[in-house]
C-alpha positions as CSV (number, residue, x, y, z in Angstrom):
1,X,109.5,105.5,69.1
2,X,110.2,106.4,72.7
3,X,107.5,104.0,74.0
4,X,108.9,101.1,71.9
5,X,112.4,101.8,73.2
6,X,111.3,101.8,76.9
7,X,109.2,98.6,76.3
8,X,112.1,96.8,74.7
9,X,114.4,97.8,77.5
10,X,111.9,96.7,80.2
11,X,111.4,93.3,78.5
12,X,115.2,92.8,78.2
13,X,115.6,93.7,81.9
14,X,112.8,91.3,82.9
15,X,114.2,88.5,80.8
16,X,117.6,89.1,82.4
17,X,116.1,88.5,85.8
18,X,115.6,92.0,87.1
19,X,112.6,92.4,89.3
20,X,112.3,96.2,89.3
21,X,113.8,99.3,87.6
22,X,114.0,103.0,88.6
23,X,114.9,106.2,86.9
24,X,115.3,109.9,87.8
25,X,113.5,112.8,86.1
26,X,113.7,116.5,86.7
27,X,110.4,117.5,88.3
28,X,110.1,120.5,86.0
29,X,110.2,118.2,82.9
30,X,106.5,117.7,82.7
31,X,106.7,115.8,79.4
32,X,109.1,113.2,80.8
33,X,107.0,112.9,84.0
34,X,103.9,112.3,81.9
35,X,105.7,109.9,79.5
36,X,107.1,107.6,82.2
37,X,103.8,107.6,84.0
38,X,102.1,106.4,80.8
39,X,104.7,103.6,80.6
40,X,103.7,102.4,84.0
41,X,106.3,104.0,86.2
42,X,105.2,105.3,89.6
43,X,106.8,108.2,91.5
44,X,108.3,106.9,94.8
45,X,110.7,109.6,96.0
46,X,112.3,112.9,95.3
47,X,115.5,114.8,96.1
48,X,117.1,118.2,95.4
49,X,120.3,118.1,93.6
50,X,122.6,121.0,92.7
51,X,123.6,121.4,89.0
52,X,125.8,124.3,88.0
53,X,125.1,126.0,91.4
54,X,121.3,125.8,90.8
55,X,119.1,123.6,93.0
56,X,116.9,121.3,91.0
57,X,114.2,118.9,92.2
58,X,114.3,115.4,90.8
59,X,111.6,112.7,91.0
60,X,112.5,109.0,91.3
61,X,110.2,106.7,89.4
62,X,110.0,102.9,89.9
63,X,108.4,100.0,88.1
64,X,108.1,96.4,89.4
65,X,108.7,94.1,86.5
66,X,107.0,91.1,88.2
67,X,103.7,91.8,86.3
68,X,105.3,93.3,83.2
69,X,104.4,91.1,80.2
70,X,107.3,88.7,79.5
71,X,107.5,88.8,75.8
72,X,110.7,87.6,74.0
73,X,112.7,90.4,72.4
């Protein structure tokens, strides 16, 4: 279900003319890091944010939509 949701969103973004997309994931969330990697996102940056006075490391993932299959949704 999650993969279908991401694929649908990516196709809609591509059809709307977007050339790339990015998202942030907590580095400690291994399931999310793995999931977005399987979807074709590549890590391209990181930062440390403070949430509730606790420093947390976030990873930024990016995907170029140029080569993403353009299938009508």
